[in-house]
C-alpha positions as CSV (number, residue, x, y, z in Angstrom):
1,M,0.0,0.0,0.0
2,D,1.3,3.4,-0.9
3,F,0.1,6.8,0.0
4,S,-2.3,6.8,-3.0
5,S,-4.1,3.7,-1.7
6,I,-4.8,5.5,1.5
7,L,-6.3,8.4,-0.4
8,M,-8.3,6.0,-2.7
9,F,-9.6,3.8,0.2
10,N,-8.2,0.7,-1.4
11,F,-7.9,-1.7,1.6
12,N,-8.0,-5.4,2.1
13,L,-9.9,-7.0,5.0
14,E,-6.9,-7.1,7.3
15,E,-6.1,-3.5,6.7
16,L,-9.8,-2.6,7.3
17,I,-9.8,-4.4,10.7
18,V,-6.6,-2.5,11.8
19,I,-8.2,0.8,10.6
20,L,-11.5,0.2,12.4
21,I,-9.7,-0.8,15.7
22,R,-7.3,2.1,15.5
23,I,-10.1,4.7,14.8
24,I,-12.4,3.4,17.5
25,G,-9.5,3.3,20.0
26,S,-9.0,7.0,19.5
27,F,-12.4,8.1,21.0
28,P,-12.1,7.3,24.7
29,V,-9.5,10.1,25.1
30,I,-12.3,12.6,24.5
31,F,-14.1,11.5,27.6
32,F,-11.3,10.3,29.8
33,P,-8.1,12.2,28.7
34,F,-5.4,10.4,30.7
35,I,-6.8,6.9,30.7
36,G,-8.1,7.3,27.2
37,S,-4.7,8.5,26.0
38,L,-3.0,5.4,27.4
39,F,-5.8,3.2,25.8
40,A,-5.2,4.9,22.4
41,I,-1.5,4.3,22.6
42,I,-2.0,0.6,23.5
43,I,-4.5,0.3,20.6
44,D,-1.8,2.0,18.4
45,L,0.6,-0.8,19.4
46,S,-2.0,-3.5,19.0
47,D,-2.0,-3.4,15.3
48,L,1.4,-5.2,15.3
49,F,-0.2,-8.1,17.2
50,I,-3.2,-8.1,14.9
51,I,-1.1,-8.2,11.8
52,N,1.1,-10.9,13.4
53,Y,-1.9,-13.2,14.2
54,I,-4.3,-12.8,11.4
55,D,-3.8,-13.4,7.7
56,L,-6.5,-11.7,5.7
57,G,-4.5,-10.0,3.0
58,G,-1.6,-8.5,5.0
59,V,-0.7,-4.8,5.3
60,Q,1.0,-3.6,2.2
61,N,2.9,-0.7,3.8
62,Y,2.7,-0.7,7.5
63,Q,4.6,2.6,8.1
64,N,2.3,4.6,5.8
65,L,-0.9,3.1,7.2
66,D,0.4,3.5,10.8
67,K,1.3,7.2,10.4
68,F,-2.0,7.9,8.6
69,L,-4.0,6.2,11.5
70,D,-1.9,8.1,14.1
71,L,-3.6,11.2,12.9
72,F,-6.9,10.0,14.4
73,Y,-5.7,9.6,18.0
74,M,-3.5,12.7,17.7
75,S,-6.5,14.7,16.5
76,A,-8.5,13.5,19.5
77,F,-5.6,14.5,21.7
78,L,-5.6,17.9,20.1
79,F,-9.3,18.3,20.5
80,V,-9.0,17.7,24.2
81,S,-5.9,20.0,24.6
82,L,-7.8,22.9,22.9
83,K,-9.8,23.1,26.2
84,W,-6.7,23.6,28.3
85,N,-5.3,26.9,29.5
86,S,-3.5,29.1,27.0
87,T,0.1,28.0,27.6
88,E,-0.7,24.2,27.6
89,K,-2.9,24.7,24.5
90,I,-0.3,26.7,22.6
91,I,2.4,24.1,23.3
92,S,0.0,21.4,22.2
93,I,-0.8,23.1,18.9
94,I,2.9,23.7,18.2
95,L,3.9,20.1,18.9
96,F,0.9,18.7,17.0
97,S,1.6,20.9,14.0
98,Y,5.3,20.0,14.0
99,R,4.5,16.3,13.9
100,I,1.9,16.7,11.2
101,I,4.5,18.4,9.0
102,G,6.8,15.4,9.6
103,V,4.0,12.9,8.8
104,V,3.0,14.7,5.6
105,L,6.6,14.9,4.5
106,F,7.1,11.2,5.4
107,L,3.9,10.2,3.4
108,L,5.1,12.2,0.4
109,F,8.7,11.2,0.3
110,D,8.7,7.8,2.2
111,L,11.9,8.7,4.2
112,R,11.7,7.3,7.7
113,I,14.4,9.7,8.9
114,L,11.7,12.5,8.7
115,L,9.9,10.7,11.6
116,L,13.1,11.2,13.6
117,I,13.5,14.8,12.6
118,F,9.8,15.5,13.4
119,P,9.3,13.3,16.5
120,N,5.8,12.9,18.0
121,I,6.6,14.7,21.2
122,F,3.0,15.8,21.2
123,E,1.9,12.2,22.2
124,F,4.0,12.1,25.3
125,W,3.3,15.7,26.1
126,F,-0.4,15.0,26.1
127,V,0.0,12.0,28.3
128,G,2.2,13.9,30.7
129,I,-0.2,16.9,31.0
130,S,-3.2,14.6,31.2
131,A,-1.6,12.6,34.0
132,Y,-0.8,15.7,35.9
133,K,-4.4,16.9,35.6
134,F,-5.7,13.5,36.6
135,Y,-3.6,13.1,39.7
136,S,-3.3,16.8,40.8
137,K,-6.0,19.4,41.1
138,S,-3.4,22.2,41.5
139,K,-2.6,24.6,38.6
140,I,0.3,23.5,36.4
141,S,3.3,25.8,37.0
142,N,5.7,26.8,34.3
143,L,8.3,24.7,35.9
144,I,6.0,21.6,35.7
145,L,5.2,22.4,32.1
146,F,8.9,22.7,31.3
147,R,9.7,19.4,33.1
148,I,6.9,17.6,31.3
149,L,8.0,19.0,27.9
150,F,11.7,18.1,28.6
151,I,10.9,14.5,29.7
152,S,8.5,14.1,26.8
153,T,11.1,15.3,24.3
154,I,13.9,13.0,25.7
155,L,11.6,9.9,25.9
156,K,10.1,10.4,22.4
157,I,13.4,11.1,20.6
158,S,14.8,8.0,22.2
159,H,11.7,6.1,21.1
160,E,11.9,7.5,17.5
161,I,15.6,6.5,17.3
162,F,14.7,3.0,18.5
163,I,11.8,2.6,16.0
164,H,12.9,4.6,12.9
165,K,16.7,5.0,13.0
166,I,17.8,1.7,14.4
167,K,14.6,0.1,13.1
168,T,14.7,-2.5,15.9
169,L,11.2,-3.8,15.4
170,D,11.7,-4.2,11.7
171,N,14.0,-7.2,12.4
172,Y,11.5,-9.2,14.5
173,S,8.0,-10.5,14.6
174,V,6.0,-9.5,17.6
175,D,6.6,-12.9,19.2
176,E,10.3,-12.8,18.6
177,F,10.6,-9.3,20.1
178,I,8.6,-10.2,23.2
179,N,10.8,-13.4,23.6
180,L,13.9,-11.1,23.8
181,F,12.7,-9.9,27.2
182,I,11.3,-13.1,28.6
């Protein structure tokens, strides 16, 4: 599957199952930001298990489909963050926009290095802010905002290097990767 098949809605049954699960998995964040964001991320990872265990046509280009489907949960995250105070909202919009630029460039040029240059810090930022709001009723100070942004940046860049630069998961099936840690 290339970018044009995403635009043309030319999917086999296996791809349709992954698409449906990923889109539905994006909605809980609207009602339960912290728990819903964790759920959406778990659902995002679940497609690797689905693809590994069913054989209904395969996924032609996993990276393109995955990045396209990421837009659904990220849009739900953005929708929620637009209700936050001005500083949190502005940072969310900037991080979301930055990643979207990277995803569009990736889909156009099919260069995975672009996903490293434009990391999805927004994802971890959203989880961090949502967690803080879930566990604390106090106002988020600028120091807390900076810490969450700093930690999100370090964690996500490390994650992007692991996934897109080193391409660690490209070398294993899901079962093989899990067995590395068992």
